[in-house]
VOGU-3710 file (C-alpha; in Angstrom, 3 decimals, decimal comma):
1> mnvkqvyade> 14,449/-83,272/130,165  15,024/-86,575/128,232  11,856/-87,665/126,472  13,543/-90,895/125,341  14,307/-91,740/129,006  10,710/-91,088/130,001  9,471/-93,481/127,213  12,146/-96,116/128,356  10,975/-95,770/131,912  7,374/-96,385/130,988
11> iskqlqnvlt> 8,285/-99,417/128,871  10,509/-100,773/131,628  7,662/-100,480/134,120  5,457/-102,648/131,928  8,165/-105,110/131,500  8,535/-105,448/135,335  12,351/-105,339/135,085  12,704/-108,065/132,552  14,922/-105,467/130,893  16,680/-102,562/132,756
21> idevlkliek> 15,925/-99,008/131,810  19,432/-98,846/130,131  18,755/-101,972/128,142  15,400/-100,480/126,990  17,111/-97,263/126,051  19,651/-99,024/123,847  16,795/-100,676/121,879  14,761/-97,594/121,374  15,154/-96,364/117,834  13,880/-93,759/115,447
31> pkfqeqgdla> 11,237/-95,045/113,015  12,229/-95,174/109,360  9,191/-93,055/108,213  7,713/-90,009/109,955  4,211/-91,557/109,806  5,252/-94,416/111,941  5,834/-92,033/114,961  8,785/-90,467/116,771  10,163/-93,340/118,755  10,046/-97,025/118,294
41> fpcftlakqy> 10,691/-100,028/120,587  11,317/-103,473/118,926  9,988/-106,482/120,859  12,046/-109,307/119,266  14,344/-109,861/122,201  11,402/-110,360/124,649  9,814/-113,312/122,633  11,984/-115,902/124,502  11,197/-114,661/128,088  7,492/-114,154/127,459
51> rkapaviaqe> 6,923/-117,162/125,150  4,762/-114,934/122,947  5,072/-113,524/119,455  6,761/-110,153/119,435  3,679/-108,567/117,855  1,470/-109,690/120,782  3,998/-108,334/123,332  3,940/-105,086/121,395  0,135/-104,807/121,676  0,243/-105,466/125,363
61> iaasiqgplf> 2,936/-102,877/126,023  1,221/-100,214/123,783  -2,095/-100,628/125,603  -0,568/-99,772/128,951  1,536/-96,709/128,155  0,106/-93,206/128,671  1,290/-89,753/129,932  1,181/-86,184/129,127  4,232/-86,386/126,687  2,643/-89,035/124,619
71> ekviaegpyv> -0,051/-88,231/121,964  -0,543/-91,927/121,261  1,241/-95,248/121,555  0,403/-97,969/119,006  1,590/-101,474/118,214  2,645/-101,851/114,581  3,789/-105,551/114,207  6,608/-106,240/116,590  7,174/-102,527/117,302  5,719/-100,243/119,966
81> ncflnkqevs> 5,468/-96,944/118,063  5,192/-93,694/120,069  3,747/-90,421/118,811  4,858/-87,628/121,099  2,677/-84,663/122,149  4,315/-82,003/119,952  3,102/-79,054/122,002  3,998/-80,468/125,392  7,402/-81,842/124,298  8,466/-78,750/122,446
91> kqilqtilte> 7,529/-76,543/125,413  9,590/-78,708/127,781  12,587/-78,971/125,367  12,724/-75,288/124,618  12,387/-74,272/128,278  15,260/-76,670/129,203  17,574/-75,226/126,488  16,710/-71,646/127,329  17,407/-72,308/130,971  20,679/-74,270/130,436
101> gtnygnhsfg> 21,997/-72,158/127,376  25,160/-73,801/126,050  25,332/-76,115/129,096  22,559/-77,966/127,497  23,895/-81,564/126,714  26,272/-81,593/129,715  26,675/-84,979/131,384  28,146/-85,815/134,792  29,624/-89,351/133,960  33,109/-87,981/134,953
111> ideaitidfs> 32,624/-86,380/138,407  35,664/-84,291/137,613  37,997/-87,401/137,126  41,039/-86,877/135,021  41,451/-88,215/131,551  44,798/-87,792/129,776  44,614/-87,204/125,964  47,826/-87,737/124,146  47,463/-85,985/120,704  49,154/-84,036/117,967
121> spniakpfsm> 52,683/-84,933/118,901  54,685/-83,720/115,839  58,330/-84,398/115,270  60,517/-81,422/115,964  62,801/-80,075/113,210  60,178/-81,087/110,734  57,349/-78,881/109,361  53,767/-79,053/110,736  52,138/-80,600/107,678  48,583/-81,484/106,861
131> ghlrstvign> 49,589/-85,034/108,087  49,578/-83,705/111,664  46,084/-82,119/111,331  44,117/-85,187/112,036  45,614/-86,123/115,439  45,497/-82,443/116,444  41,835/-81,682/115,695  40,448/-85,191/116,544  42,302/-85,037/119,897  41,318/-81,496/120,681
141> sianivekcg> 37,676/-82,330/119,934  37,767/-85,536/122,187  39,235/-83,365/125,004  36,253/-80,908/124,636  33,751/-83,861/124,503  35,166/-85,538/127,570  35,006/-82,213/129,404  31,381/-81,774/128,391  30,692/-85,265/129,919  32,078/-84,147/133,363
151> yqpirinhlg> 35,752/-85,295/133,151  38,829/-83,174/133,560  40,868/-83,403/130,395  44,663/-83,294/130,493  45,768/-82,274/127,009  49,330/-83,808/126,383  51,528/-82,983/123,303  54,097/-85,828/123,449  56,514/-84,047/121,118  58,801/-86,248/118,889
161> dwgtqfgkli> 62,042/-84,624/120,121  64,399/-87,485/120,393  65,627/-90,379/118,208  67,908/-91,379/115,352  66,475/-88,635/113,016  68,461/-86,034/115,130  71,620/-87,810/114,273  70,698/-87,532/110,569  69,821/-83,815/110,885  73,072/-83,072/112,779
171> vayklwgnek> 75,082/-84,766/110,047  73,123/-82,990/107,278  73,492/-79,686/109,073  77,351/-80,118/109,540  77,741/-81,096/105,892  75,412/-78,808/104,074  73,834/-76,413/106,589  73,994/-72,619/106,736  73,426/-70,959/110,113  72,075/-67,708/108,598
181> avkanpitel> 69,695/-69,478/106,349  68,438/-71,743/109,152  67,860/-68,748/111,531  66,010/-66,947/108,607  63,663/-69,852/107,746  64,291/-72,671/110,215  61,743/-75,366/109,474  61,957/-75,001/105,637  65,777/-75,197/105,739  65,824/-78,111/108,230
191> lqlyvrfhse> 63,327/-79,989/106,033  65,470/-79,553/102,989  68,509/-80,851/104,986  66,536/-83,883/106,165  65,332/-84,716/102,531  68,814/-84,266/101,192  70,253/-86,578/103,835  67,840/-89,452/102,711  68,510/-88,706/99,025  72,302/-88,817/99,366
201> aetkpklede> 72,252/-91,707/101,830  70,818/-93,982/99,039  74,173/-93,775/97,305  76,370/-93,094/100,364  75,342/-95,658/103,045  78,249/-94,353/105,320  76,065/-91,363/106,074  73,769/-93,586/108,012  76,663/-94,777/110,272  77,660/-91,262/110,864
211> arlwfkkled> 74,140/-90,301/111,770  74,012/-93,211/114,363  77,472/-92,006/115,654  76,048/-88,407/116,315  72,848/-89,702/117,842  75,098/-91,732/120,264  76,943/-88,583/121,007  73,645/-86,819/121,689  72,559/-89,591/124,144  75,941/-89,402/125,792
221> gdeealslwr> 75,564/-85,672/126,409  78,087/-84,296/123,882  77,874/-80,488/124,083  77,984/-79,756/120,289  75,245/-82,347/119,660  73,096/-81,162/122,540  73,571/-77,469/121,540  72,323/-78,206/118,029  69,404/-80,393/119,339  68,293/-77,562/121,688
231> wfreesltef> 68,391/-74,959/118,811  66,369/-77,247/116,450  63,843/-77,932/119,247  63,334/-74,256/120,151  62,887/-73,191/116,537  60,368/-75,939/116,012  58,345/-75,005/119,151  58,202/-71,402/118,008  56,782/-72,546/114,685  54,417/-74,980/116,187
241> sriyslldvd> 52,948/-72,498/118,802  52,011/-70,150/115,899  50,063/-73,061/114,215  48,439/-74,047/117,404  47,425/-70,551/118,083  45,737/-70,324/114,585  43,825/-73,611/115,336  43,007/-72,390/118,855  44,483/-75,457/120,445  46,380/-75,564/123,613
251> fdsingeafy> 48,050/-78,118/125,887  48,590/-78,824/129,553  51,863/-80,563/128,904  54,463/-80,452/126,125  56,781/-83,117/127,640  58,257/-84,936/124,723  60,284/-88,114/124,415  63,427/-86,483/125,775  61,668/-85,719/129,001  61,777/-89,392/129,782
261> ndkmdktidm> 65,460/-89,939/129,114  66,400/-89,983/132,910  63,205/-92,011/133,902  63,596/-95,135/131,720  66,251/-96,910/133,854  63,628/-97,157/136,611  61,169/-98,797/134,146  63,717/-101,324/132,925  64,707/-102,120/136,665  61,062/-102,677/137,405
271> lndqnllsts> 60,685/-105,049/134,414  63,909/-106,831/135,489  62,692/-107,202/139,113  59,434/-108,763/137,955  61,316/-111,223/135,618  59,478/-109,863/132,643  62,563/-109,279/130,370  64,078/-111,910/128,183  66,782/-111,814/125,629  66,005/-112,085/121,863
281> egadvvdlse> 68,867/-111,704/119,361  70,800/-109,608/121,893  67,860/-107,257/122,673  65,847/-107,088/125,863  62,157/-107,857/125,181  58,880/-108,563/127,001  57,459/-111,876/125,533  53,850/-111,579/124,512  53,506/-114,901/122,664  50,737/-116,062/124,971
291> enlppclikk> 48,631/-113,104/123,556  49,691/-113,976/120,016  51,634/-110,736/119,630  55,288/-110,237/118,765  57,710/-109,410/121,583  57,813/-105,830/122,786  61,352/-104,364/122,333  62,536/-102,672/125,431  66,367/-102,174/124,865  68,376/-102,838/121,664
301> sdgatlyatr> 71,484/-104,906/121,776  73,612/-101,758/121,763  71,807/-100,532/124,972  69,534/-97,930/123,037  65,942/-97,473/124,317  62,906/-97,569/122,047  59,526/-95,952/121,709  58,053/-98,701/123,771  60,314/-98,056/126,684  59,365/-94,303/126,637
311> dvtaaiyrqv> 55,712/-94,911/126,294  55,590/-97,426/129,198  57,630/-94,884/131,172  55,280/-91,988/130,219  52,176/-94,006/131,169  53,504/-94,602/134,654  54,637/-91,026/134,998  51,178/-89,807/133,988  49,353/-92,119/136,363  51,592/-90,949/139,226
321> nyhfkkaiyv> 51,046/-87,266/138,426  47,531/-87,052/137,069  45,919/-90,205/138,632  44,023/-90,602/135,406  40,708/-92,501/135,186  41,455/-93,131/131,487  44,372/-92,527/129,246  43,541/-91,852/125,560  46,037/-91,926/122,712  45,014/-90,340/119,463
331> vgheqslhfk> 47,492/-91,774/117,176  47,207/-93,129/113,527  46,026/-96,653/113,003  49,460/-97,868/111,863  50,378/-97,877/115,518  47,707/-100,194/116,709  50,163/-103,007/117,370  52,578/-100,805/119,268  49,749/-99,708/121,704  48,485/-103,203/122,131
341> qiflvlekmg> 52,019/-104,161/123,244  52,331/-101,199/125,581  49,095/-101,809/127,364  49,862/-105,442/127,816  53,283/-104,757/129,150  51,771/-102,426/131,734  49,219/-105,052/132,667  51,911/-107,673/133,126  53,684/-105,164/135,424  50,590/-105,421/137,710
351> fewakdmvhv> 49,117/-101,978/136,858  45,315/-102,423/137,136  44,854/-98,935/135,483  46,352/-100,300/132,188  42,955/-101,644/131,432  41,692/-98,071/131,234  44,166/-97,058/128,399  42,604/-96,637/124,957  44,218/-96,204/121,498  41,966/-94,043/119,332
361> pfgfilkdgk> 43,238/-94,637/115,789  42,452/-92,686/112,573  43,097/-92,960/108,874  45,520/-90,967/106,775  45,195/-87,702/104,825  46,285/-88,841/101,468  47,763/-86,751/98,516  47,034/-88,337/95,130  46,027/-91,526/96,801  49,379/-91,860/98,738
371> kmstrkgkiv> 50,369/-91,190/102,289  52,354/-87,970/102,760  56,095/-88,464/103,332  58,477/-86,114/105,100  61,526/-87,961/104,002  60,714/-87,581/100,370  59,529/-83,953/100,771  55,922/-85,007/99,690  53,946/-82,895/102,126  51,497/-80,064/102,251
381> lleevieeai> 52,185/-77,383/104,841  49,304/-76,883/107,287  50,039/-73,225/107,686  49,967/-72,526/103,999  46,526/-74,328/103,822  45,220/-72,205/106,829  46,374/-68,997/105,173  44,827/-69,906/101,921  41,480/-70,835/103,758  41,410/-67,514/105,548
391> ghakqniesk> 42,151/-65,593/102,413  39,334/-67,404/100,628  36,892/-66,703/103,505  37,980/-63,024/103,298  37,210/-62,774/99,640  33,824/-64,287/100,267  33,074/-61,769/102,975  34,236/-58,885/100,734  31,885/-60,011/97,911  28,901/-60,816/99,989
401> npslenkeei> 28,971/-58,548/102,962  31,587/-55,769/102,452  30,284/-53,582/105,302  30,808/-56,411/107,933  32,819/-55,380/111,041  35,746/-57,536/112,301  36,264/-58,932/108,751  39,684/-60,229/109,594  38,556/-62,012/112,762  35,450/-63,610/111,074
411> akmvgvgaii> 37,568/-64,696/108,045  39,929/-66,515/110,422  36,968/-68,183/112,241  35,404/-69,307/108,929  38,732/-70,347/107,204  40,015/-72,423/110,159  36,545/-73,768/110,772  36,282/-75,020/107,240  39,621/-77,044/107,607  38,656/-78,527/111,016
421> fhdlknerln> 35,104/-79,406/109,914  36,265/-81,006/106,667  38,353/-83,321/108,780  35,859/-84,088/111,624  32,794/-84,753/109,445  34,635/-87,888/108,257  34,560/-91,033/110,553  38,038/-90,957/111,874  39,106/-94,411/110,614  38,518/-93,379/107,022
431> niefsleeml> 41,411/-92,016/104,897  40,732/-88,509/103,563  42,029/-87,391/100,132  43,566/-83,871/100,525  41,654/-81,434/98,336  41,938/-77,727/99,058  38,970/-77,055/96,708  36,747/-79,442/98,636  37,905/-78,137/102,012  37,133/-74,501/101,152
441> kfegttgpyv> 33,680/-74,974/99,784  31,255/-72,888/101,662  28,085/-74,685/100,662  26,929/-78,159/101,349  28,024/-80,314/104,189  30,715/-77,935/105,369  31,761/-75,923/108,506  30,979/-72,546/106,795  27,425/-73,721/106,026  26,826/-74,590/109,813
451> qytharacsi> 28,464/-71,216/110,862  26,365/-69,379/108,356  23,148/-70,929/109,648  24,155/-69,889/113,161  24,805/-66,293/112,003  21,462/-66,285/110,117  19,610/-67,492/113,310  21,405/-64,706/115,409  20,277/-62,048/112,768  16,725/-63,118/113,359
461> lrkaadsdtp> 17,148/-62,718/117,141  18,631/-59,255/116,604  15,355/-58,300/114,840  13,132/-59,804/117,498  11,913/-57,840/120,434  12,993/-59,193/123,911  10,199/-61,019/125,579  9,781/-62,870/128,892  6,516/-64,561/127,887  6,882/-68,286/128,724
471> tiglsdtdsw> 6,787/-70,807/125,915  3,439/-72,547/125,378  4,839/-75,040/122,897  4,776/-75,452/119,071  2,621/-78,120/117,306  3,409/-77,407/113,501  5,194/-80,067/111,519  8,047/-77,643/110,401  9,033/-76,709/113,941  8,656/-80,278/115,158
481> svvkllmefp> 11,406/-81,540/112,858  13,794/-79,091/114,502  12,547/-79,694/118,087  13,245/-83,462/117,640  16,711/-82,916/116,518  17,356/-80,470/119,495  16,070/-83,169/121,835  18,651/-85,532/120,457  21,684/-83,316/121,411  22,514/-84,807/124,774
491> aiiqrsmqly> 22,351/-88,400/123,437  24,583/-87,229/120,446  27,185/-86,051/122,996  27,064/-89,257/124,984  27,428/-91,311/121,785  30,403/-89,356/120,499  32,119/-89,723/123,877  31,380/-93,516/123,928  32,878/-93,932/120,374  35,533/-91,251/120,624
501> epsviakyli> 34,049/-90,017/117,400  33,667/-86,273/116,762  32,096/-87,044/113,312  28,870/-87,988/115,275  28,489/-84,328/116,342  29,632/-82,906/112,956  26,988/-85,029/111,109  24,374/-83,971/113,577  25,157/-80,242/113,201  24,704/-80,544/109,330
511> elaqefnkyy> 21,372/-82,176/109,890  20,222/-79,515/112,415  21,313/-76,671/110,180  19,553/-78,254/107,174  16,299/-78,720/109,081  16,510/-75,223/110,539  17,120/-73,670/107,079  14,074/-75,621/105,864  11,986/-74,273/108,780  13,128/-70,702/108,129
521> shvkvldedk> 12,184/-70,888/104,442  8,675/-72,177/105,352  7,853/-70,092/108,459  7,753/-66,387/109,094  9,325/-66,443/112,553  8,633/-62,736/113,454  4,831/-62,803/112,507  3,160/-61,271/115,459  0,755/-64,066/116,728  0,393/-66,248/119,863
531> emndrialvr> 3,207/-68,518/118,852  5,715/-65,824/117,980  7,519/-66,085/121,251  7,777/-69,897/120,943  9,219/-69,522/117,391  11,835/-67,130/118,780  12,540/-69,446/121,530  13,173/-72,201/118,899  15,651/-70,001/116,969  17,430/-69,050/120,156
541> svtfvlkegl> 17,654/-72,784/121,229  19,158/-73,604/117,769  21,730/-70,862/118,166  22,761/-72,355/121,555  23,056/-75,874/120,254  24,945/-74,847/116,868  27,380/-72,735/118,833  28,077/-75,460/121,470  28,278/-78,225/118,879  30,816/-76,269/116,852
551> rllgikapee> 32,759/-75,460/120,013  33,050/-79,146/120,864  34,681/-79,652/117,390  37,089/-76,719/118,197  35,251/-74,308/115,887  34,068/-70,764/116,590  30,553/-69,633/115,750  30,378/-65,992/114,376  27,116/-64,099/114,956  27,551/-62,328/111,672
561> m> 29,048/-63,413/108,378
//
């Protein structure tokens, strides 16, 4: 049941379709102060049509609205303020949540249409650093959110498994590599070789020429080059799959850049046939000057293809194979120009679906105020941070609840949850300063705080006797603050989907956890009186919503901590 929708419906009726229900819904807001009511509708936009002062319009609307869900509706200046009937609304909300469980908040915008989500996409032969965390957890959460809204997410890990860096790595390995050392500790050794190459190339520029030569051999199918490339790729995938398993992230496709090597000629032929290619300084480009953008490079003067060629090819392949309704790319904001160019090239090729492609950018994780750099070796390894977080959670459990069963499993849920929540509570476009200490705090606006609130609510339910008595509704102020937040959950899901913004859910969960903890400290839930079953229903509803909200962020909700 959507109380806001009912209110919007009533207002829309009074306006006799001057505004649609959806337009009314967008205008309804939460009053600044509790004493002003639960919902407010501003009348400023109606002044022109009605040729009346907004305050007069507000009075006319307020006088006409009534119904069992409304305690009173009054005009306050230009606003129509609505006070909801606490008992009736809480009864209906709690019944809805208890019936739907963790399906509460589901939407059916998607009708099972496919949405491809391209996220994570680390470069092979390089370590999985904290810098890769953002795309991974933001993308995974968006995939969960679109699924909650009725779409079928196709999770794609477009691995960086091709390019000139492999020429550099092959040269470095042939000059300074040791097979035994690489087999024993592949990613660390390959990173050291990659960093050494860049360091030595500063004084020996010929190394760059050798790297280009080896990459050309790789492109031409040279057996030695291919054999080393396959080895580096397999070692990386083994390492990555261990980290994805820790984060509980999986993919429907791990087709990387190399997958499109034999498909790009067709793309270039299509561009040629449509007279979209022109020559600029020896390179083949698509001119985008009409859109005030630099040309999109398709083929270098030496015949080598570029990221753009691959991304255009990949988009066409995905539309043919997945028939996506929308294609989402969760990639850092520094790639914004690249995606504008790609989408425009596809539009120029006559693909209508190119208008349904979205770049979802995000800020950097900074270390000491600077972007992390693999070339300079200035990175923080994600696996080490995860291990430290799990260890910290384990110590916490040992000191606070040593008799807890499944300590290892719960420590993993809490440690990993702390890292993911620390990222997702920030609006994705903001940069985040890396701070292990901040990440591992278990109080305040953190993942462990939300998880602990869920565990506390579960422990109350374990003490409560099962009851089938139907809810009659709660009317006290303490419970009302919690009920109002529970009522907002479906709208929160919708908003996070529209904005591709998991932080909307993370911030909501913090607010719900804080309100519930306030409620718990003021009210004796298990006091045996006529409202006890309603209070238990409220606690159970909170567990459903906290658990589901955390799941949408990619975080587990332990029942004990």
